[in-house]
DOVEXMAR-650698 format. One record per atom (N, C-alpha, C, O): x, y, z; residue in three letters. Coordinates in steps of 0.1 Angstrom, whole numbers, plus 5000, padded with zeros to 4 digits. Layout:
BEGIN
XYZAla ...
//
This chain:
BEGIN
322938786269Met 323538766282Met 322438746292Met 321438806291Met 322738666302Ser 321738626312Ser 321738736323Ser 322738796326Ser 320538746329Asn 320438836340Asn 321138776352Asn 320938656355Asn 321838856360Pro 322538806372Pro 321638746382Pro 321938646389Pro 320438806384Val 319438756394Val 318938616389Val 318838526398Val 318738606377Thr 318238476371Thr 319338366373Thr 319038256377Thr 320538406371Ser 321738316373Ser 321838276387Ser 322138156390Ser 321638366396Leu 321738336410Leu 320638246415Leu 320838156422Leu 319438266410Lys 318238176413Lys 318538036407Lys 318237946414Lys 319038026395Asp 319437896390Asp 320437826398Asp 320337706400Asp 321437896402Phe 322537846410Phe 321937796424Phe 322337676428Phe 321137866430Ile 320537826443Ile 319637706441Ile 319637616450Ile 318837706431Ser 317937596429Ser 318737466426Ser 318437356430Ser 319837476418Met 320737366416Met 321337316429Met 321437196430Met 321737406437Cys 322337366450Cys 321337286459Cys 321637186464Cys 320037336459Phe 319037266467Phe 318737136461Phe 318437036468Phe 318637126447Cys 318336996441Cys 319436896444Cys 319136776446Cys 320736946444Gly 321836856447Gly 321736806461Gly 321936686464Gly 321436896470Leu 321236866485Leu 320136766487Leu 320336666494Leu 318936786480Phe 317836696482Phe 318136556476Phe 317736456481Phe 318836556465Ala 319236426459Ala 320236356468Ala 320136226469Ala 321136426474Phe 322136366483Phe 321436306495Phe 321836196500Phe 320336376500Leu 319636326512Leu 318536236510Leu 317736196519Leu 318336186497Thr 317236096494Thr 317235966502Thr 316135926506Thr 318435906506Pro 318335786514Pro 317735806528Pro 317235716534Pro 317835926533Val 317335956546Val 316036036546Val 315536096556Val 315436036534His 314136116532His 313036066541His 312336146547His 312935936542Asn 311835876550Asn 312035906565Asn 311035936572Asn 313235906570Ala 313535936584Ala 313136086587Ala 312636116597Ala 313536166577Met 313136316579Met 311636336579Met 311136416586Met 310936256570Leu 309536266569Leu 308836226582Leu 307936286587Leu 309336106588Val 308736056600Val 309036156611Val 308136186620Val 310236216612Leu 310536316622Leu 309536436620Leu 309136496630Leu 309336476608Gly 308436586605Gly 307036566610Gly 306436646616Gly 306536446608Leu 305136406612Leu 305036406628Leu 304136456634Leu 306136346634Ala 306136336649Ala 306236476654Ala 305636506665Ala 307036566648Phe 307136706653Phe 305836776652Phe 305436846661Phe 305136766641Ile 303836836639Ile 302836786649Ile 302136866655Ile 302736656652Ala 301836606662Ala 302236656676Ala 301336706683Ala 303536656679Asp 303936706692Asp 303636856693Asp 303136906704Asp 303836936683Leu 303637076683Leu 302137106684Leu 301637186692Leu 301237026677Leu 299837046677Leu 299337016691Leu 298537096697Leu 299636906697Phe 299136866710Phe 299736966721Phe 299036996731Phe 300937016719Gly 301437116729Gly 300737246729Gly 300437296739Gly 300437286717Ile 299637416715Ile 298237396721Ile 297737486728Ile 297537286718Leu 296237256723Leu 296237246738Leu 295337296745Leu 297237186744Thr 297337176759Thr 297437316765Thr 296837346775Thr 298337396759Asp 298537536764Asp 297237616763Asp 296837686773Asp 296637606752Val 295437696749Val 294237646757Val 293437726763Val 293937516756Val 292737466762Val 292837446777Val 291937486785Val 293837376782Lys 293937336796Lys 294637446805Lys 294237476816Lys 295737506799Asn 296537596807Asn 296037746806Asn 296637836812Asn 295037766797Asp 294537896795Asp 295638006791Asp 295638116796Asp 296537956783Lys 297638046778Lys 297338076763Lys 296638006757Lys 297838186759Gln 297738216745Gln 298838156737Gln 299838106743Gln 298738146724Phe 299738086715Phe 301038166717Phe 301038286716Phe 302138096719Ser 303338156721Ser 304238136709Ser 304638026706Ser 304538246702Phe 305338236690Phe 306738196694Phe 307438136686Phe 307238236706Arg 308538206710Arg 308738056712Arg 309738006708Arg 307637996718Lys 307737846720Lys 307737776706Lys 308437676704Lys 306937836697Phe 306937776683Phe 308237786677Phe 308737686671Phe 308937896678Val 310237916672Val 311237816678Val 312137756671Val 311137806692Phe 312037716699Phe 311837566694Phe 312837496692Phe 310537526693Ala 310237396688Ala 310737366674Ala 311237266671Ala 310537466665Ala 311037456652Ala 312637446651Ala 313137376643Ala 313237516660Ala 314737516661Ala 315137376665Ala 316137316660Ala 314437316675Val 314737176679Val 314537076667Val 315336986665Val 313437096660Phe 313237016649Phe 314337026638Phe 314736926633Phe 314737146635Leu 315837166626Leu 317137106631Leu 317937056623Leu 317337106644Leu 318537036650Leu 318436886647Leu 319436826644Leu 317236826649Tyr 317036686647Tyr 317436656632Tyr 318136556629Tyr 316836736623Leu 317136716609Leu 318636726606Leu 319136656598Leu 319236826612Ser 320636846610Ser 321536726615Ser 322436686608Ser 321136676626Ile 321836556631Ile 321736436622Ile 322636366619Ile 320536416617Val 320236306607Val 321036326595Val 321736236590Val 321036446589Ala 321836486577Ala 323336466580Ala 324036416571Ala 323836506591Ala 325236506594Ala 325636356595Ala 326736316591Ala 324836276602Ile 325236126603Ile 325336066589Ile 326235996586Ile 324336096580His 324336046566His 325536096559His 326236026552His 325936226561Thr 327036286554Thr 328336216558Thr 329236186550Thr 328536196571Val 329736136576Val 329835996571Val 330935956567Val 328735926571Gly 328735786565Gly 329135786551Gly 329835696546Gly 328635886543Trp 328935886529Trp 330435916527Trp 331035856518Trp 331036016534Phe 332436046533Phe 333335926537Phe 334435916532Phe 332835846547Met 333635736552Met 333335606544Met 333835506547Met 332535626533Asn 332135516524Asn 331535396532Asn 331935276529Asn 330735426542Asp 330035326550Asp 328535356550Asp 328035396561Asp 327935346539His 326535386537His 325535306546His 324635356552His 325735176546Ala 324835086554Ala 324835116569Ala 323835126575Ala 326035136574Ala 326135166589Ala 325535306592Ala 324935326602Ala 325835396583Ala 325235536585Ala 323735526584Ala 323035596593Ala 323135456575Leu 321635446575Leu 321135366587Leu 320035406592Leu 321835276592Tyr 321435206605Tyr 321435306616Tyr 320535306624Tyr 322535386617Val 322535486628Val 321435586626Val 320835636636Val 321235626614Val 320135726611Val 318835666616Val 318035736623Val 318535546613Lys 317335476618Lys 317235476633Lys 316135506639Lys 318335436639Thr 318335426654Thr 318035566660Thr 317235576669Thr 318735666655Val 318635806661Val 317135856658Val 316535916666Val 316635816646Thr 315235856643Thr 314235796653Thr 313335866657Thr 314435666656Tyr 313535596665Tyr 313635666679Tyr 312635686686Tyr 314835706683Met 314935776696Met 314235906696Met 313535936705Met 314435986685Phe 313836116685Phe 312336106684Phe 311536176691Phe 311836006676Val 310335986676Val 309835936689Val 308735976693Val 310535856696Tyr 310135816710Tyr 309935936719Tyr 308935946725Tyr 310936026719Phe 310836146728Phe 309636236724Phe 308936286732Phe 309436246710Leu 308336336706Leu 307036266709Leu 306036336713Leu 306936136707Ala 305736066710Ala 305436066725Ala 304236086729Ala 306436056733Lys 306236056748Lys 305636196752Lys 304736206760Lys 306236296746Asn 305836436749Asn 304336456744Asn 303536526751Asn 304036406732Ser 302736416727Ser 301736346736Ser 300636396739Ser 302036226741Leu 301136156749Leu 301036226763Leu 299936226769Leu 302036286768Lys 301936356780Lys 300936476779Lys 300136496787Lys 301036546767Asn 300136656765Asn 298736606763Asn 297736666767Asn 298536486756Leu 297236426754Leu 296636386767Leu 295436396769Leu 297436336776Arg 297036296789Arg 296436416797Arg 295536406805Arg 297136526795Ile 296636646802Ile 295336696796Ile 294336736803Ile 295236686782Leu 293936716776Leu 292836626779Leu 291636666781Leu 293136496779Leu 292036396781Leu 292436306793Leu 292936186790Leu 292336346805Pro 292836276816Pro 292036146819Pro 292636056826Pro 290836126814His 290036016817His 290035906806His 289335806807His 290835936796Asn 290935836785Asn 291935726789Asn 293135756790Asn 291435606791Glu 292335496796Glu 293335456786Glu 294435416790Glu 293035456773Ala 294035416763Ala 295235516763Ala 296435466763Ala 295035646764Ile 296135736764Ile 296935726777Ile 298135736777Ile 296235706789Val 296935686801Val 297735566801Val 298935566805Val 297235456795Phe 297935326794Phe 299235346785Phe 300335306789Phe 299035406773Leu 300135426764Leu 301235516771Leu 302435496769Leu 300735626778Asp 301735716784Asp 302435646795Asp 303735666797Asp 301835556803Asn 302535476813Asn 303435386807Asn 304535366812Asn 303135316796Met 304035216790Met 305235286784Met 306335236786Met 305035396776Leu 306135466770Leu 307035526780Leu 308235546778Leu 306435576791Gly 307235636802Gly 307835546812Gly 308435586822Gly 307535416810Phe 308035316820Phe 307435346834Phe 308035316844Phe 306235406834Glu 305635426847Glu 305135306854Glu 304835296866Glu 304935196846Phe 304435066851Phe 305435016861Phe 305134936870Phe 306735046860Thr 307734996870Thr 307435056883Thr 307634996894Thr 307035186884Lys 306635246897Lys 305435176902Lys 305335146915Lys 304435136894Arg 303335066898Arg 303634926904Arg 303134886914Arg 304634856898Phe 305034726903Phe 305634746916Phe 305434666925Phe 306534846918Ser 307134866931Ser 306134896942Ser 306234846953Ser 305134976939Gln 304035006948Gln 303234876951Gln 302934846963Gln 303034796941Tyr 302334666943Tyr 303134576952Tyr 302534516962Tyr 304434566950Phe 305234476958Phe 305434526972Phe 305534446981Phe 305434656974Asp 305534716987Asp 304334686995Asp 304434647007Asp 303134686989Lys 301934656996Lys 301834506999Lys 301434467010Lys 302334416990Lys 302434276993Lys 303334247004Lys 303034167013Lys 304534307005Asp 305434287016Asp 304834337029Asp 305034267039Asp 304134447029Lys 303534497041Lys 302434407046Lys 302334387058Lys 301634347036Gln 300634257040Gln 301234127046Gln 300734067055Gln 302334087040His 303033967045His 303633987059His 303533897067His 304134107061Glu 304734137074Glu 303534147085Glu 303734107096Glu 302434197081Asp 301334207090Asp 300834077094Asp 300334057106Asp 300833977085Arg 300433837088Arg 301333767098Arg 300933687106Arg 302633807097Ser 303633737105Ser 303633777120Ser 304433727127Ser 
//
């Protein structure tokens, strides 16, 4: 007769294997989210420790991990709903779209932190401005100056 603890371990491992097999189509999206999360977390910690002279906050880390798990849960839920509705292609399209949005927000936050760490790096400033649509503010400032110069001439 089998040991109950061994049977329980076997049952749990079979459940996880089934879950991982079910989520295989969205594996790449979850991997990309994981990499973006790690970069965002790393740059956030570096910014706090180096520039803000704060100590590592385990509470912030737990909150960031909870947000990451929420992202993964949303991706898994979209895939599951698509599977139950027998609409796999549309579900994968929505997963990709949502993943791009999440990665955009994580990358924007990473660039904001990098800009604080390296304020004189023009490439990071440019990327941060482009991703944050800060160039639209620059255009409005430029056109305001042009209008003012035009009014002064008149």
